[in-house]
Structure formats: structure tokens, C-alpha cells
C-alpha positions as CSV (number, residue, x, y, z in Angstrom):
1,M,-279.8,-125.3,63.2
2,S,-278.0,-124.4,59.8
3,D,-278.3,-120.5,60.8
4,L,-276.6,-120.4,63.7
5,I,-274.4,-118.5,64.7
6,E,-272.0,-118.7,67.5
7,I,-269.8,-115.8,68.9
8,R,-267.2,-116.0,71.9
9,W,-265.9,-112.6,73.8
10,H,-262.6,-111.4,75.6
11,G,-262.1,-109.5,77.5
12,R,-261.4,-107.9,81.2
13,G,-263.4,-107.8,84.1
14,G,-265.4,-104.2,84.4
15,Q,-265.0,-103.4,80.6
16,G,-268.4,-104.9,79.8
17,A,-268.0,-107.8,77.9
18,K,-270.8,-110.3,79.7
19,T,-273.4,-106.6,79.3
20,A,-272.6,-106.2,75.6
21,S,-272.9,-110.4,74.9
22,L,-276.3,-110.1,77.1
23,L,-277.3,-106.6,74.9
24,L,-276.5,-108.4,72.1
25,A,-279.0,-110.9,73.0
26,D,-281.9,-108.7,74.0
27,A,-281.4,-106.7,70.6
28,A,-281.4,-110.2,68.3
29,F,-284.1,-111.6,70.3
30,N,-286.2,-108.4,70.1
31,T,-285.7,-109.2,66.2
32,G,-287.8,-113.0,66.3
33,K,-284.4,-114.9,66.8
34,Y,-283.6,-117.5,69.8
35,I,-280.8,-116.2,71.4
36,Q,-278.6,-117.6,74.6
37,G,-276.0,-115.1,75.5
38,F,-273.8,-116.0,79.4
39,P,-270.5,-115.8,81.0
40,E,-268.0,-118.3,81.8
41,Y,-267.5,-117.5,85.5
42,G,-263.6,-118.1,86.6
43,P,-261.9,-115.3,89.3
44,E,-264.0,-112.3,89.2
45,R,-262.2,-109.9,90.3
46,M,-261.8,-106.5,87.8
47,G,-258.9,-106.8,85.2
48,A,-259.1,-110.5,85.2
49,P,-260.0,-111.9,82.1
50,I,-263.4,-112.8,81.4
51,T,-265.4,-114.8,78.4
52,A,-268.9,-114.1,77.3
53,Y,-270.9,-115.6,74.9
54,N,-274.2,-116.0,72.4
55,R,-276.1,-118.0,70.6
56,I,-278.3,-116.9,67.9
57,S,-281.0,-118.7,65.7
58,S,-283.9,-119.1,63.8
59,D,-284.3,-121.8,65.2
60,P,-284.8,-123.4,69.3
61,I,-281.2,-124.0,70.2
62,T,-280.6,-127.3,71.9
63,V,-277.4,-127.2,72.8
64,H,-276.2,-126.1,76.3
65,S,-272.3,-125.3,76.7
66,N,-269.6,-122.8,76.1
67,I,-268.6,-122.4,72.8
68,Y,-265.7,-124.3,70.9
69,E,-266.1,-123.5,67.5
70,P,-267.4,-120.2,67.6
71,D,-268.5,-118.6,63.8
72,Y,-267.3,-114.7,65.6
73,V,-264.5,-113.7,68.0
74,V,-264.8,-110.6,69.9
75,V,-261.4,-109.1,71.5
76,V,-262.4,-106.2,74.1
77,D,-258.7,-105.9,75.4
78,D,-256.1,-106.3,72.8
79,T,-254.2,-107.5,75.8
80,L,-255.4,-110.4,75.7
81,L,-254.1,-111.2,72.5
82,E,-250.5,-112.5,74.1
83,S,-251.9,-113.9,76.9
84,V,-254.8,-116.2,75.7
85,N,-255.6,-117.5,72.9
86,V,-258.1,-115.7,71.3
87,T,-258.3,-117.9,67.8
88,S,-258.9,-121.4,69.4
89,G,-261.6,-122.6,67.8
90,L,-262.5,-119.9,65.7
91,K,-263.3,-121.2,62.1
92,P,-261.8,-119.7,59.0
93,S,-265.0,-118.9,57.8
94,G,-265.9,-116.5,60.6
95,A,-264.0,-113.2,61.7
96,I,-262.5,-112.0,64.8
97,V,-263.0,-108.5,65.9
98,I,-260.2,-106.3,67.9
99,N,-260.5,-103.8,69.8
100,T,-256.7,-102.2,68.8
101,T,-254.8,-99.4,67.2
102,K,-252.3,-102.1,66.2
103,S,-251.1,-102.9,62.8
104,A,-252.1,-105.4,61.3
105,D,-248.9,-107.2,61.1
106,Y,-248.5,-107.6,64.5
107,L,-252.1,-108.4,64.4
108,K,-251.1,-111.1,62.4
109,S,-247.9,-112.2,64.3
110,V,-250.1,-113.0,67.4
111,L,-252.9,-114.4,66.2
112,N,-251.4,-117.7,65.4
113,D,-252.0,-117.5,61.6
114,Y,-255.3,-117.5,61.7
115,S,-256.8,-117.2,58.0
116,G,-260.3,-115.7,58.6
117,D,-261.3,-112.1,58.1
118,I,-259.5,-109.6,60.7
119,Y,-261.1,-107.0,61.8
120,T,-260.6,-103.3,63.9
121,I,-262.5,-100.7,65.9
122,D,-260.7,-98.3,68.4
123,A,-263.1,-98.7,70.7
124,R,-261.2,-96.6,73.6
125,K,-261.4,-93.1,70.8
126,I,-265.1,-93.8,70.0
127,S,-266.2,-94.1,73.9
128,M,-263.9,-91.3,74.9
129,E,-264.6,-88.9,71.8
130,A,-268.9,-90.0,72.3
131,L,-269.1,-90.9,76.4
132,G,-266.0,-88.8,77.8
133,R,-264.6,-92.2,79.7
134,Y,-263.4,-95.4,78.3
135,F,-266.6,-97.8,78.1
136,P,-265.4,-99.9,75.1
137,N,-268.5,-102.7,74.9
138,T,-271.1,-100.0,73.0
139,P,-268.2,-100.1,70.4
140,M,-267.3,-103.6,70.7
141,L,-271.2,-104.2,70.1
142,A,-271.8,-102.1,67.4
143,A,-269.0,-103.7,65.5
144,I,-269.9,-107.1,66.0
145,V,-273.6,-106.4,64.3
146,K,-271.6,-105.2,61.8
147,V,-269.3,-107.4,61.6
148,S,-271.9,-111.0,61.7
149,H,-274.5,-109.7,59.9
150,I,-276.6,-110.8,62.7
151,M,-279.5,-107.5,61.4
152,S,-279.8,-104.5,60.2
153,D,-278.3,-101.4,61.3
154,E,-281.3,-99.8,61.5
155,D,-282.7,-102.6,64.0
156,F,-280.0,-101.9,65.7
157,L,-279.6,-98.8,66.7
158,N,-283.6,-98.9,67.2
159,D,-283.9,-101.7,69.4
160,M,-280.3,-100.1,71.4
161,K,-282.4,-96.4,71.6
162,D,-285.0,-98.8,73.1
163,S,-283.4,-100.4,75.0
164,F,-280.7,-97.4,76.6
165,K,-283.8,-95.9,77.3
166,H,-284.8,-98.5,79.6
167,K,-281.0,-99.1,81.0
168,F,-280.4,-95.5,81.7
169,A,-284.2,-94.7,82.7
170,K,-282.3,-93.0,85.5
171,K,-280.0,-91.4,83.7
172,P,-280.6,-90.3,80.4
173,E,-278.1,-87.7,79.8
174,V,-276.4,-91.4,79.0
175,I,-278.3,-92.0,76.2
176,D,-276.9,-89.7,73.3
177,G,-273.5,-90.2,74.2
178,N,-274.0,-94.7,73.9
179,M,-276.1,-93.6,70.5
180,K,-273.3,-91.7,69.1
181,A,-270.7,-94.4,70.2
182,I,-272.8,-97.6,68.4
183,E,-273.4,-95.2,65.3
184,M,-268.9,-94.1,65.1
185,A,-268.6,-97.4,65.3
186,L,-270.6,-99.2,62.5
187,N,-269.3,-96.6,60.5
188,E,-265.2,-96.9,61.9
189,V,-265.4,-100.8,62.4
190,K,-262.5,-102.0,59.5
191,K,-261.3,-105.2,57.9
192,I,-257.5,-105.5,57.6
């Protein structure tokens, strides 16, 4: 499995990290990849730290465990940076994507001298502008697709539009906002 990509998500209950990992798995599957998308269950309560995972490969995936040495880490809530070791096992050849407006110096200081690439995005601003409410998972999903190159932006946008039409069939008014959030995130994620 030379092209296996492993992603670990860190968020808080209710922020949609689990949902985003499952949407990513669906989108990758629709491009012909083998996928896994699953949460690690613990104390499931609103606001509690949660972890979710993705494996994506062109070959069948035979490992069925949590991910201990991810290629990428997504941090949906930057308050976790000081309480959870989000860089644990993260490969220096990979990257971390953080929903934050904090400074590069601060981030480097709390990331245990992680030597790989660090990307940031203000998912709160994007979510509020595109959706009128704070749903960080949609912008974070787009950010990890952009950073990891799992698929082209065009394939991702087309897949998400179809996915949202199905997911929000009874609430079609939220489709445009979610698509706007994805488009903004694809353009606003930046490397520090």
C-alpha cells in the first residue's frame, strides 16, 4: 500500500469531525479509492475531545486499527492544542491543518517542535460568512483535501455538491452555503 494516506482528526463533540471524516471517505470512495472513515469512541458528550480517522488507498486496506503514525492531522478546535498531543506520531513528511487565527510563533511553540508543514484556516470566519452559523467541519474538510491532494478541487466540488443534494434533500436551502464554505476554504487554507 505505497499510496496509503492516513489522516487523524481532532475535534470536540458536536463540531462535526466525525461527519467530516465520513464525508471524506465517501468522496474518496467515489473516485475509486479504497477507504476507511471511523471515529474513536470515548465519552460521547458535547464539547468532549474526540478523534476520527481516515485511510485512503488505491489498493485494498487490510489494517483495521486506530492510526498512530498519520500522514496528516486535522485540528478542528485549536483549544485542543494545549491539552491533546495532536502531533503524536505525525510524520514529518506530512502536515497538520489547524482551524485557528493564532500566530505562527504560538503554533510552533505548542506543536512540540513539529518539523513538518503547518497549515491554517479560519473555519469560524468562513462558516459564519457562508452559513451564518459556526460549523467548522465543512471548511476543514475542504482544507484537508486541498493540503493532501487526495483528489482534484474540481472532483471534490462535484462530489460534495452531489453529496449535499442527498444529505440535505429536506433542507436544500443549506446546500449553497455549504458549497460556498468549501470553495472559500479551498482558496483560504495557507501554509505558515
